[in-house]
N, CA, C and O of each residue as an XYZ file, in Angstrom:
324
protein
N      90.610    -44.357    122.346
C      90.066    -45.658    122.114
C      90.410    -46.543    123.316
O      91.526    -46.508    123.834
N      89.439    -47.322    123.737
C      89.658    -48.253    124.841
C      90.301    -49.517    124.287
O      89.849    -50.063    123.280
N      91.347    -49.974    124.943
C      91.992    -51.232    124.560
C      91.462    -52.326    125.477
O      91.720    -52.319    126.681
N      90.719    -53.266    124.898
C      90.124    -54.346    125.681
C      91.139    -55.464    125.890
O      91.988    -55.702    125.032
N      91.053    -56.148    127.026
C      91.963    -57.271    127.262
C      91.619    -58.432    126.331
O      90.483    -58.564    125.876
N      92.609    -59.261    126.059
C      92.351    -60.476    125.290
C      91.439    -61.378    126.105
O      91.488    -61.380    127.335
N      90.613    -62.138    125.417
C      89.635    -62.972    126.117
C      90.280    -64.067    126.959
O      89.651    -64.583    127.883
N      91.527    -64.429    126.655
C      92.180    -65.485    127.431
C      93.001    -64.943    128.605
O      93.605    -65.719    129.345
N      93.026    -63.613    128.781
C      93.745    -63.039    129.919
C      92.962    -63.305    131.199
O      91.731    -63.283    131.195
N      93.679    -63.559    132.298
C      92.963    -63.747    133.563
C      92.267    -62.452    133.979
O      92.762    -61.356    133.716
N      91.121    -62.594    134.627
C      90.371    -61.422    135.091
C      90.892    -61.032    136.462
O      90.737    -61.789    137.420
N      91.515    -59.848    136.573
C      92.133    -59.449    137.836
C      91.133    -59.073    138.922
O      91.496    -59.019    140.097
N      89.887    -58.814    138.554
C      88.883    -58.389    139.531
C      87.627    -59.246    139.366
O      86.673    -58.820    138.716
N      87.616    -60.447    139.946
C      86.436    -61.312    139.815
C      85.176    -60.596    140.310
O      85.217    -59.862    141.297
N      84.085    -60.815    139.628
C      82.823    -60.203    140.005
C      82.502    -58.940    139.237
O      81.354    -58.496    139.218
N      83.519    -58.351    138.596
C      83.293    -57.153    137.792
C      83.069    -57.536    136.338
O      83.517    -58.586    135.879
N      82.373    -56.668    135.629
C      82.261    -56.844    134.183
C      83.679    -56.785    133.619
O      84.505    -56.021    134.117
N      83.966    -57.561    132.613
C      85.334    -57.615    132.083
C      85.786    -56.276    131.509
O      86.989    -56.046    131.383
N      84.851    -55.381    131.156
C      85.217    -54.076    130.597
C      85.609    -53.049    131.664
O      86.334    -52.098    131.370
N      85.140    -53.233    132.887
C      85.247    -52.196    133.914
C      86.676    -51.714    134.166
O      86.914    -50.510    134.077
N      87.638    -52.584    134.474
C      88.999    -52.085    134.733
C      89.602    -51.336    133.540
O      90.295    -50.335    133.725
N      89.348    -51.806    132.337
C      89.894    -51.137    131.146
C      89.288    -49.752    130.958
O      89.985    -48.817    130.563
N      87.994    -49.613    131.239
C      87.365    -48.296    131.111
C      87.906    -47.315    132.136
O      88.086    -46.137    131.828
N      88.168    -47.781    133.349
C      88.726    -46.906    134.380
C      90.127    -46.454    133.969
O      90.480    -45.288    134.147
N      90.911    -47.356    133.429
C      92.246    -46.993    132.948
C      92.135    -45.965    131.830
O      92.854    -44.966    131.828
N      91.242    -46.205    130.885
C      91.056    -45.287    129.760
C      90.603    -43.909    130.233
O      91.080    -42.894    129.725
N      89.688    -43.863    131.199
C      89.151    -42.585    131.680
C      90.230    -41.743    132.351
O      90.155    -40.515    132.327
N      91.215    -42.373    132.938
C      92.379    -41.676    133.511
C      91.984    -40.496    134.401
O      92.550    -39.408    134.299
N      91.011    -40.731    135.267
C      90.616    -39.692    136.206
C      89.646    -38.662    135.660
O      89.297    -37.708    136.356
N      89.205    -38.843    134.419
C      88.245    -37.904    133.811
C      86.818    -38.410    134.020
O      86.613    -39.614    134.171
N      85.832    -37.515    134.030
C      84.440    -37.953    134.072
C      84.107    -38.763    132.816
O      84.653    -38.513    131.741
N      83.206    -39.736    132.967
C      82.780    -40.509    131.801
C      81.386    -41.081    132.005
O      80.905    -41.215    133.130
N      80.750    -41.414    130.887
C      79.447    -42.078    130.862
C      79.651    -43.434    130.214
O      80.322    -43.551    129.189
N      79.064    -44.459    130.822
C      79.135    -45.811    130.266
C      77.721    -46.356    130.197
O      77.053    -46.498    131.222
N      77.268    -46.660    129.003
C      75.960    -47.268    128.781
C      76.188    -48.713    128.376
O      76.922    -48.990    127.427
N      75.557    -49.641    129.101
C      75.788    -51.058    128.827
C      74.607    -51.861    129.354
O      73.927    -51.436    130.288
N      74.369    -53.011    128.758
C      73.270    -53.859    129.221
C      73.719    -54.900    130.250
O      72.907    -55.715    130.691
N      74.989    -54.886    130.637
C      75.488    -55.887    131.578
C      76.074    -55.284    132.850
O      76.766    -55.979    133.593
N      75.816    -54.032    133.110
C      76.352    -53.391    134.314
C      75.687    -53.946    135.565
O      74.511    -54.310    135.554
N      76.466    -54.003    136.650
C      75.932    -54.476    137.924
C      76.282    -53.486    139.028
O      77.054    -52.550    138.820
N      75.708    -53.704    140.188
C      76.040    -52.877    141.349
C      77.512    -53.042    141.724
O      78.124    -52.106    142.239
N      78.085    -54.218    141.472
C      79.511    -54.428    141.759
C      80.365    -53.481    140.918
O      81.344    -52.923    141.414
N      80.001    -53.299    139.659
C      80.737    -52.368    138.791
C      80.606    -50.940    139.308
O      81.594    -50.209    139.382
N      79.391    -50.548    139.664
C      79.169    -49.186    140.176
C      79.971    -48.944    141.451
O      80.599    -47.897    141.608
N      79.945    -49.912    142.355
C      80.669    -49.763    143.625
C      82.169    -49.676    143.382
O      82.849    -48.859    144.003
N      82.693    -50.508    142.487
C      84.133    -50.513    142.227
C      84.570    -49.202    141.585
O      85.601    -48.642    141.958
N      83.790    -48.708    140.620
C      84.124    -47.434    139.976
C      84.068    -46.314    141.004
O      84.954    -45.460    141.037
N      83.053    -46.309    141.833
C      82.923    -45.274    142.861
C      84.112    -45.282    143.816
O      84.562    -44.225    144.258
N      84.617    -46.464    144.135
C      85.725    -46.589    145.084
C      87.092    -46.335    144.460
O      88.032    -45.978    145.170
N      87.224    -46.512    143.148
C      88.551    -46.449    142.531
C      88.743    -45.312    141.538
O      89.869    -45.031    141.129
N      87.661    -44.659    141.149
C      87.754    -43.608    140.121
C      87.478    -42.257    140.768
O      86.407    -42.070    141.345
N      88.415    -41.307    140.689
C      88.262    -40.046    141.412
C      87.264    -39.055    140.806
O      86.830    -38.130    141.492
N      86.902    -39.227    139.568
C      86.005    -38.272    138.898
C      84.586    -38.836    138.830
O      84.381    -40.033    139.031
N      83.617    -37.982    138.551
C      82.251    -38.466    138.384
C      82.156    -39.457    137.225
O      82.851    -39.335    136.216
N      81.280    -40.433    137.401
C      81.049    -41.418    136.349
C      79.593    -41.858    136.410
O      79.058    -42.120    137.487
N      78.968    -41.936    135.262
C      77.615    -42.466    135.168
C      77.698    -43.836    134.528
O      78.103    -43.965    133.372
N      77.317    -44.856    135.273
C      77.211    -46.206    134.743
C      75.721    -46.491    134.632
O      75.048    -46.725    135.636
N      75.223    -46.469    133.429
C      73.784    -46.562    133.182
C      73.476    -47.863    132.466
O      74.002    -48.130    131.385
N      72.615    -48.673    133.078
C      72.242    -49.956    132.481
C      71.130    -49.746    131.459
O      70.119    -49.102    131.740
N      71.338    -50.300    130.272
C      70.376    -50.224    129.174
C      69.696    -51.582    129.046
O      70.349    -52.618    129.170
N      68.407    -51.580    128.803
C      67.667    -52.823    128.595
C      68.061    -53.412    127.239
O      67.868    -52.778    126.201
N      68.604    -54.608    127.253
C      69.085    -55.242    126.021
C      67.954    -55.515    125.031
O      68.190    -55.583    123.825
N      66.747    -55.669    125.526
C      65.622    -55.975    124.637
C      65.065    -54.734    123.939
O      64.387    -54.846    122.917
N      65.350    -53.554    124.487
C      64.818    -52.322    123.911
C      65.894    -51.420    123.307
O      65.578    -50.529    122.519
N      67.153    -51.639    123.664
C      68.215    -50.757    123.192
C      68.111    -49.397    123.861
O      67.417    -49.246    124.867
N      68.789    -48.422    123.312
C      68.754    -47.073    123.880
C      67.383    -46.440    123.654
O      66.840    -46.470    122.549
N      66.841    -45.871    124.722
C      65.528    -45.239    124.656
C      65.647    -43.757    125.005
O      66.705    -43.287    125.423
N      64.562    -43.044    124.829
C      64.530    -41.629    125.214
C      64.862    -41.475    126.696
O      65.534    -40.521    127.086
N      64.393    -42.409    127.520
C      64.673    -42.339    128.959
C      66.168    -42.471    129.236
O      66.689    -41.816    130.139
N      66.859    -43.309    128.471
C      68.308    -43.456    128.643
C      69.019    -42.150    128.290
O      69.897    -41.695    129.022
N      68.633    -41.557    127.169
C      69.243    -40.285    126.775
C      68.929    -39.185    127.783
O      69.771    -38.327    128.051
N      67.721    -39.208    128.342
C      67.347    -38.216    129.352
C      68.192    -38.384    130.607
O      68.587    -37.393    131.221
N      68.476    -39.628    130.997
C      69.314    -39.876    132.175
C      70.724    -39.334    131.954
O      71.312    -38.736    132.855
N      71.259    -39.542    130.768
C      72.597    -39.027    130.453
C      72.580    -37.504    130.447
O      73.472    -36.868    131.009
N      71.574    -36.922    129.818
C      71.478    -35.462    129.760
C      71.371    -34.863    131.164
O      72.006    -33.850    131.459
N      70.572    -35.486    132.024
C      70.438    -34.996    133.400
C      71.775    -35.072    134.127
O      72.170    -34.124    134.807
N      72.471    -36.199    133.984
C      73.764    -36.372    134.646
C      74.764    -35.328    134.148
O      75.492    -34.733    134.943
N      74.798    -35.110    132.842
C      75.723    -34.121    132.287
C      75.439    -32.724    132.831
O      76.360    -31.928    133.016
N      74.176    -32.428    133.086
C      73.820    -31.138    133.649
C      74.261    -30.969    135.091
O      74.356    -29.847    135.587
N      74.530    -32.083    135.769
C      74.950    -32.048    137.168
C      76.464    -32.061    137.337
O      76.971    -31.731    138.409
N      77.178    -32.434    136.306
C      78.635    -32.570    136.413
C      79.301    -31.221    136.251
O      80.527    -31.127    136.310
């Protein structure tokens, strides 16, 4: 289970989604998939630079939710890992 920071804690990495550092800690060097509607290129770059294992950060359209295309992207990534 991921332990999220309290909302009043200072954000140690400005510009990143507030979940990003906690997910990297939770992953502990293991591959992981993260589906979210608020992911940015800053999150992808930070994970790529700080996380030693493969990670898929896939942005989901908040207006449509998870679609077949999202599941296909995850399935394709899993086949490559």
